[in-house]
N, C-alpha and C positions, 0 to 999 in steps of 0.2 A: 504493499500499499504505499510505498514511498513515493513522494512526488505529488500526492493528493492534498489538495487544501482541505484541512479539517476545521473543527470548531474552535481550536486552540483552548480546550478544556481538558482536565484529567477526570471529569465525572464520567463514569462507566456509561451512562445513557449517551452521552455526547460520543464517547469513543465507539461504542456499538453501532450508533446511527450513521457514523462515518462510513461504515460498511454497508448495513442493512438498508438504509434510507436512500441509497442511489436508485435512480430510475432503472426499472426492470429487475433488480436483485431480488425483491420479495416474489416476484413471478417464477424467476429461476428456481428459487429454493422451493416454491409450491410444487413445481413440476418434478423436481428431485424427490420431494417428499411423496408425491403420487406416483412414484415408480418410474418416471422418465430417467433414462440411463445414458442413451446414446444421443450424439449431437443432433441428429435429425428428429428424434423424439421430442427433445427440448424445444427445438425451433417450431415444430407443429403445435406445441402447446401454447407458444408465444409467437404467433405468426408475424406480428408487426415489427418485431425487433430484426434489424439486419442481421446477418449471418456474422459479419465482421464484428459488430458490437456484442453478440452473443460470446464470441471467442474472447474479446476482452474482458467481459464480466466473469467468464468462467476462469480465465487466468488469474483475475484478482481474487476470486474466491478461493483458488488453489494456494495462492500466495498468502492469504490470511488463515489458512489451515481449516477452512470450512468445507471444502470439496477436495477430493483426491481423484486422480485419473489412472485408471487401470488400463490394462491391454483391451484392444478392441477398436477404437478406444471407448471405454465406458467411464461415466462420471458418477460418483456417488459421494454422499455425505460422510463427513467424518464424525467423531463424537461431538465436536464442537457444532458442526452443522446440524446434527440431529437435534440439538437443544433448541433450535429455531421452531421446531414443531408446534409447541403451544402458542408462540406468537403468531404463526401463520394461521393457526385454528382460531385464535382470538380475533384477528383481523377479519377473517371470514365470517365469524359469527356476528360481529359488530356491523359489518357491511350488509349482511343478510337482514338484520334487524332494522338498520336505520337508513340505508340506502336502497330503497325499494322502487324508486322512480327509474324506469328504464329510458336511456336516451338513445337516439337512432345510431349515433356514432359508436356506441358500445356493443351493438348487436352484431358481433362477429360470427358469421356463419361457420367459418373454418374452426373457430374455438368451440362452438357449439357441438359440432360434429365430433371433433376429438374428444370432448368431454363425454359425449354419449358412448362413444366407442369403447372407452376405458371403464364405464360403469354399467355393465349389462349382466343380469342374473344369469349367467351361462346354464346354471343347473335347472332353470325354468324353460330353456329353449327345447323345441321339439328334436327328436333324433334326426341325424343327418345334417344337411345344409339348408339354411334358410337365407334367402337374399331379400333385403329391404332396401328399395329405392326411395330416397327422399327427394321431392320436387318442391323447390321453395319458390315463391312468387315474390315479386319485388326486388330482386337481386340481379345482378349482371349475369347473363347467360353462363359464363364460365364458373359461376359459383352457385347455380341453381340445381345441379344434380349431385347427389352423392349416393353410393352404395355400401351398405353394411352387409358383409358376409359372415354369417353367424353359424357357429357350431358350439357344442359343448366342450370342445377342446381350445378353440381360439375364436377371436373376433378380429376381422379385418375391415379397414375402411379404405374405400376405393374411390378416387377422385374421377376415374374414368370407368365405363362399363366393363365389368370383369368378365363378360361373356357368358354368364350363367342366367337361367331362367329367372325372372323376379317373381317372388312368391307374394310379396306385400308392397304396396305403394302408399307413402305418407305424402300428401299434398297439404302445404301449409304455408304460412309466413314465418319469417325468422322470429318476429316478436312473440307470436302465439306459442311457439316451440320453447323459446327461451322462458317465457312465463311459466309453463308447464314444468321446465327443467329446474327453475329456481323455486318452485312451490308457490308461486304468486297466483296461479290458476291451476285448477285440476284439469285432467285429461278429458273428463266428462264435460266439464265446462266449455271447452274450446270446441269440442265436438258438437255440443248442442247449439253453440253460437255460430257455427259453420266456419270457424276459422281453421279448422284441421279436418281433413277427410281421409279415410283409410279405404283401400281398394285391394281386394284379396279375398281368400277363402274366409268364411265366417268364423271358423275356430281360431284363425291366425289374427284376425281383427279383433277378436275378444281377448285374446292372450297377450297381444303386443304391449299395452300399458304395463302389464306386470313384469315385463322383461327389462324395464328401464329402473335402475336404482335411483335416478334423479341425482341432483347435487347433494353432497353430504351435508349441505347448509340449509336444504329445503325444509327441514324439520324446524328451524329456528322461527319462533313466532314473532309477528309484528309487535312493536312497542304498544302497551295498552294506554295510550295517551292521544289526545287531539294534536293535530299539527304535525304528524310524522310525515316524512318524506315519502 
């Protein structure tokens, strides 16, 4: 961390903030805590960071003893890095409770689909392979189609047609799906409102909502007071 401009204080809060409070660093730690290990996995979880800046941040975290690089290359948290877990959890809980208004610029379809991909109840999937195509309205054509290739052994997210028959189609807007994912609306609500439509065999349409774990913060309730965001 030499060469970085700090706060000029010996307070542990100031010293820790010189590392943790840098732009993108909390999100990199979030991805590492959620199982991201390879560079491309980390980048897919933070699609707006440039690859060059991600390299710089990882090197900084390695230099600080928070992250270590193994063969592969694989990035993993050290004991010092793992101690950030309750801080990341606390930030997520606070954000879920108090930052409930969704702004258009924050509705990243790439991050949404990457989040869905890593939180599937694989034990609830039917036997064999199931392909779910997501069709998003209101986004650029290049971001309007995604495919989840699901099985009990693995889950793959494809940005291009994988060439398999599609078993279930999810047609929706990004906002509606984000609301469901964050627990701000229920799946039943957006279906009833016509903001989401499922196409496929009846048993798959019925089972699909149960395959999604949703965000781990979706269970955090809104604050019980007027004037919340």
